[in-house]
Every structure is written in structure tokens, then in C-alpha cells.
N, C-alpha and C positions, 0 to 999 in steps of 0.2 A: 599233767602225770605222765610218766614214762613207765614202760613196762617191756623188759628184755624178751619176753616170750612173744610179744607182737611185732615180729619181724616181717621183713620183705616176703620170704617164702609162705609164711602164715596168711599174710594179707592176700597175696596171690590166690592161694588155695581156697580161702573163704569167698573171695570175690570173683571166682573164675566164671561162675554162671552168669552173674550180673554184667560183667564187664563184655563177655561174649555176646550178650544182646545189645549192650550199648558201648561199643568200643571208643567212641568219642566223647565219653564221660569226662568232663573238666576235672582237673586235678584238684580245684577247689571245693568242689562238691564231694569229691571222693574223700578228702580230709575231713570234712564237716561230717560226712556219713560214719567214719571210723570213730570220730570223737563222741558222737551220739550213743553209738551202739556199744563200743568197749570202753569208752571213758578214757581214751588214749589220745594224746596229740602226737602227730607225725608231721614231719616237714614235707616240703615238695618233691624233694629227691627220694625220700621213701616211697611216696605215693607213685612217683614215675617208675621206680624200680619194680614196685609190686604190681603196677599194670602191666609192664613190659613182660615180668614173669608170667603173669596169668594168660597173657595173649599167646605166648610162646607155648606154654602147657597145652592150651587149646588147639595150637596149630600141629601138635605132634600126635593128636587122636585121629582115629578112622582112617588107617591104611597110610598115615602121614600125608595125604594130599592137601591138607589144609595149609600147608607150607607156601604154596606158590605165590599167592597174593595176599600180602599183609601191609595194611597202611603203614608207610614210613619203617616197616621192618624189612619186609621182602618185596621187591618191585616187580611188576609185570604189567601187561596190557590187555585190555578187552577189545577184542575184534567182533563186530557185529554187522548182520545185515538185516535191513528193514525194507518193507515194501508199504504200499497203499492199499487200503480196501476200497470197496465200491463207494464209500462216503468221503473218500479223500482224507482218510485218518491213517495214524501209524498202525502197521501190522507187523509185529517182530517175527522174523523169521528164524534166525539163527545166530548164536554168540558163543564165544569161545575164549579161554584165558591162555595166553602165550607170554613167553619170556621177555620178548621185545617185538617192535613193529619192525620186521625185516623182510627181505625176498622169501626166505624159507618158510617163516611163520604164515606170510600171505599166502604162500603157494599151498600149504598144508591145508588153511581153511578154505581157499577157492576150490581146492580138489575135492572136498567133502562136501560143499555146497553144490558142486556140479553133479555128484553122485545121488545127493538126496532129492535135488530139484529136476534131475534127469534134463539138464541143460545141453549136454553133449558138447558142440563146438560154438554154442551160444546164438545160433541163428534163431531169429525171432524174439530175442531178449534184449533187454535194455537196462545198463548199469550206470548209476549216477554216484560219483564218488569224488573225495578231494584228491589232491595230487599226494598221497601218503607214500612214505618211503618205501619203496620195493614192490608197490601195488601195480603201478603201470606196466612193467616189463611182465608180470605174473599173468595180468589179464591179456595181454597181447599174445602171450605164448599159449595159455590155456584155453582162451575164448577168443579165437581170431576173427569170427563172424558176429561178435556181439556189437550191438549199438552201444559205444561207451561216452557217456556225457560227463563234463567236468563241472564242479560247482563254481558258478560264477562269483559267489562272494568270496571264495579262496582265491581266485584269480584277481578279483578286484582289489583284496588286501595287499597283494605283491605288486599290483599295477600303480597304486597310489603312492608306494614308496619312491617311485620314479616320477610320476605325473602329480603335480599339485594344481589345486584350483577346483572349487564346487562346480562352476559350469562345465569343466571337461568331465568331471565324476557323472553329471547328470546324463550327459551325451553317452557315456560308457553305458549305464543302465538303459537308456532309450535304444541303443543297438541291441544289446542283449535281449530285451524283451520284444523286439520288433518281430512279428509273426511272418510277414512275407519279405522276401529278398529285396524288392523295390524299396520298401521303407527303410530296411537294414542299410542299403547303400546310399539312400540318402543322408541317414544320419552320419554314416562314416565319412561321407563328402564334407559335411559341416564339421565334423571333428577335424578332418585333415586341413580344412580352412583355418580353424582356430590355433591348432598346434599340430605341425607335421611330426613332431617327437611323439606326441600322444598316439596318433595313427600309427606310426611304426612299431610302437611298442604293443599296441593291441594287436595288430596283424601278426607280430612275431609269436603270439600265444595261441595261433591256430583257432580262430573264431568258429570253425565247424564243430568244435567240441562244446561249447557252451553257449551258442546264440540260437534262439527258438527258430529263426528262419531256415536253419539246416536241420531242424529235427526230423526224425522219421515219423510217420503216422500211426504205426502199429502199436506203440506205446500208449497213446490215448492219455498223455499228461504233458503239461508244458512247464513242469517244475525246472528252474534254474539254478536252485540252491539246494544243498544237502541238509535241508533242515529236519528230515525224519531222523536222520542219525543222530543229530543233535538233541533231538526231540527225546529219543530213546535213552542217550547219554544222561540227560537230566533225570529222567523217568526213574532211573536204577541208582540215582546219585547216593541215596541213603544205605543201599545195598552194598555199594562198592568200598564203603570204609569196613566192612566186616572180613574175617578170615574167609578163605576161598570157598570151603564147603558150605558154610553158612550163607555167603554171599549168593552162590549158584542157587541154594535152595530159596532164598528170598526171590530171586529173579523169577525162578519157575513158579512159585506161588503168585507173583504179582501177573505173570502172563495168564495163569490158570484163572485168576479172578477176573482179568480184563475180558479173557475169552468169555465167560459166562455173562459179563455185564453187557458185552456187545451183542451177544446172542439175544438178549433180552431187549435191548434197544432194536435190533433188526427186526424183531417180531412185531414191535409196535409200528413199523412203517406202513404206511398207506400209499397207494397210488403206484406208479410204475418205477419211479426211480428213488434214489435215497434222499434224505432231507437236505444236505448241502447242495446238491445238484438242482434240486426242485428250487432252492432259494435263488439260486444264479439264474435259472431260467426265468423266474418270477421278476428278477430286477430286468431282464432282457424285455420282458413284456412291458415294462414301465416305459422303456426307452424307445418302444416302435412308433410312438407318436410323432417322432422326429423323421421317421422314413417312410416311404411308399414302395410298394412292389409292383413292377410292370412286367406283365406276363410276356415271355417270348416264345416259349413253346410248351409242351406238356412237362411239367415239373421243372421248368427252366425260367428263372427270372431275373430281372434286373432290379436291384434294390436300390433306391436314390434317395440321397438326403434332400429333406424339403427345402432347407435354407441355403443348401449349396449345390446346384446343378452339377458341378464337375467331380462332386463325390459320390462315386456308384460302385456297387459290386455285383459280379455275377454269381448267382447262387444256383446249384443244381441239386435238387432233392433227391433224386434217384441215384445220384453218385455219393450224397453225404458230403458234399464239398462246397466251399464258399472261396472266392478270390483272396479274402483276407487271411485264409489259412487257420483262422481260430478254431473252426469246426473240424478241420483236418487232423490239427494237433491234439485237441482235447478230446474228441469223440463225443461232443454233445452240442447242439445248435449254438451258433453265435447270435449277436443282435441282429444282423442281417438276414440269417436264415429263419430266425423266430418272426421276423417281420411278414416274411413270406409264408410261413406256416399258419400264423395268425390270420393273414388275408384269406386264407383257404379254410378258415374256421376249423382248424385241426389242433391237437394237443402236441406241444414241442417235446413233451416227455416221450411220445411214441417214437421220435426220431434219435433220442439218445443211444449210445453204444450200450451193448449187453453188459459191459464192465460196470456200469453205473445203475443197473436194474436192481429192483429190491430182492430179487431171487438170488442174485450174485452175492449180494450182502449177506444174506441168510445162509447161503451154503459156505461161504468164507469162515463162518462162526459155527459150523455145525460139527466140527471135530475137536471135541475139548480135549484138554490134557489130562491124562490118567493120573490119579493120586499116587503118591509113593510113600512107603513105609518110613518111620523115622530112622535114625542112625543106629539105635539099638537092635534094629532087626536086620541091618545089612549083613551079608555074609563077607566072612574073612577071606581075603585073596592071598594067594602065594606071591613070593617075593619080598624085597625090601621097600621100605617107604621111599615115596617121589620126593626127591629132594629139589629144593629151589634152585634156580640158575644162579649163576654168579652176577651178583649186584654190580653194575658198572656206575662207579662214584664219579661224578662230574665236579669240575673245579667251583668253588664258591658255596654260597649258602643256597640250598635248595629252596625254590619257590613254593608258597602256599597257595597262590591263586594264578588263575591263567591269565595271560597277558591280554589287556582289552584292546582290540584293533580299534582304527579310526572310525568314529561315528557310531560306536557301540555303547549300549549302557549308559544312556544319559541319566543324570541325577533328577530325582522327582522333586527335589527342593529347588533346584536350579535347572530347569529343563533345557536351558541353552548351553549349559557347560557339560563337559565330559572330562574324564580323569585327567592328571597332569600330563599322562603320556600322550594324550590327543591334543587337538585344538580347542580354542574357546569358540563359542557361537556368539553372534550378535544378537541381541535382544529386539532390534529394530527389523532388519531384513533376514534374520535367520540364518545367515550364511555364516560359514567358519573364516577364521583368519584375521578377524578385527574385532573391536569392541563397539558399544554404542556411540561413544564420543568420536571416533574416528570414521563412523559409518558414512559412505559417500552418498547414501540415499537418505541421510538424515535431514529433516527439515529444521532450518534454523529458527 
């Protein structure tokens, strides 16, 4: 049945509140709902126009700021800064909506971040980022003394476009994750022996920015990938599809609820350190059976492997250092230091840095976000509405999904396959580049 009064504007006004809460509502479900409530059949074009009308009507409310980021209507970018709490979990610090990812927007965001956190010139701070457009020169200009790390996963994605072969890729990650320079140089020499081009391409990317052996010790973290930023991006994925004010309010409420939940978790902690650090130290305790501590001086030991006498490390408890540099970089005892501490019948948790203590964990979540009144109680401001930035239309059809890089997102049904954009994995040797029938390690 058709009804001329049930037109696009009417449906947009009637379903405005519902579409605001569910902006990704499927057109098929929208059409079915209209038919059930009004007894009128509409086509997909009418439903699409009604949905667009409703979202644009919502975007013009509340001082007009909801225009800025609308999924597929007005484009924009979310800039964010996240940290790690004492339990090595995500701690949201700041987020903002900008028109595009450029030097100007990053400069504006970093300046506000410096003012809020009192970072000054960046001395004593460590930043980990991807190689985003415009970010590198901004950090060099505004934070000249900051310890800037680059995401190794991002560099690896660009590196493998030139360098092929799973053995070389494994050497890349072995070099990145080496804690001391001696191990790093040995792996790099092995890489150079197998492929001079791979060695040259890796050195050209300035390894001091993304390899652990060159990390400073005041950050007390050995992370090489910017996973926390990706975690935050995934955490707000549902809110990102909503209009700007609704999106920002949803993110704020998510953070507010997270602060309360983490505060309750921190209150339940027992002992000296947080649960994740305690779990790692307990794993080290299990591995001490293969090591023995030889006392050299007061609080100075040589920890030697039982089955390999050439494998030994010097540990200094008074300086909180180990020759392997795991303790230096992370801030809590490594396997070798745990062996020495257990030999003295002491608790390894007492040697962990203050950043991993239970009190630090509780202090981080002792500052809750204050509640905010609804939009109906917001004060009107002077001036015209904030208009959206000019949309930059690119050639071709816009993509709906992010491009999956090499070795990412394997299928659960076929664990040794990745999407068509990548390579196929062999089900026999688990290496990419060939199938089971042509596997060199296949037993006839």
C-alpha cells in the first residue's frame, strides 16, 4: 500500500531519535519497521533519503557542532593519545576531532597535550607513534628532547613490500626484539649474510627508533608496536559511527565507566605489584630451575645456565641492572635477576619499579570523570554554527574496510590462509609463498 503523506521528510522526523541511537541501521530493517508500524511499503531509495534527512537534521542541533564527523556524510579524523597503567593496560589520555590528518592538526593537538601534561620540551617523556602524515616534524619541533619511538609493525609493513621471504622477516623481528646491542648486531650480521639488500633497507630506516637495544630505561616499557592506539581505536568503533556530539558523549561515558571498573579492580589487588606483573614474575620463578647464581660481591652475582656454561649474565641488585637489559628496559626483574633474588630467599616483587606497584595502579584511577548534564541543559553560545570542513573527494569508489597487510587477520576456518591481498600459507611447514603440494619439506 502507498501513502503520499508518508514521504521522506515525514519518515526522517519520525525516526530521527531512533536513527540517532542506531546510525548504522540496515535499510532492510528500516523498510520492514515502516511497513509494520504504518502499513506502508517504501523502497530502498526512499529509506536511504529518509535516513540521510534524519541524520542531517540531528547534525544541525546543539550549536551546529554535530556536523563535523558524520559517517559517509562529513569526513574527519580522530586524533588520540593513550598510555599504559601499572597493569600494562590501556589508559586513555586525550582525543580530539579534526578535519584531516595534517601538520596543522597534529600541531594543535600536541600543543594542547603539552599544556595539559606539562611536558615542556619533552625531557623525561617517551612517545610511541606510527609515521603519520605531519606528526614527525611536529614532534621534532615542539618536543625536541622527547624519546621518540616508532611502531615496528608499521615499519615492517613497508619493509616487506621490498624484502620477500619468511626467514628474512623472522630475522627482522629478532633484531627488533633484541634487548642488548651484542645480540642485535649478531642478528643483523646474519641478516646481512642472507640478504645484503634486506640489511641495507633495514639500516636505512634508522634502527635506533624502533629496536629495543637502543631504548632508554626511564620509560620502563619494552613495547615495539603501537598496539594501545589500535586498542583504543577498536574500543570506540561503535561510537565512531555516530554524529559528532553523540560520538564524543559516548566516548566520554565509556572512559567514565572504565575508570570506575578499573578502580574496583585496583582495590582488589593483593601484594606489592599488579596482577600482570606478578604473573610474569611467577613465570620467571618457574624458569629459575635451569639457572644458578654465583656470588661475586655484595648484591653482585653471575647467573649461569646449568646446561650451557658459556651462557651467563652479570646481575647487580643494588643498581637494578642485568647484562641482558630486560630489567633495565622493563623496570621489573628478569629471569636472571629472579634467579639471584630467589637464591637470597627474597621476594622479586619488592625489586619491581614503582610504576608497577599496587599503590600506583590505585592512584591512576582515583581521579574519576565528573558527570555532565544532558544537551537540554547546555547553555547557548554566541556566534554562528560550526560548519564542517570541505570534503576532499578522492578518485574511485571509497573503501568500506581497511586494507589488510601481510600476515594479518588469518581466517579461523582456514588458519593457513590470509585474504587474497596477501600470500597463502603452507599447511605443512606453516611458511608463506607455496602450497602443501610444492612444499620442500614434504615427506613423499
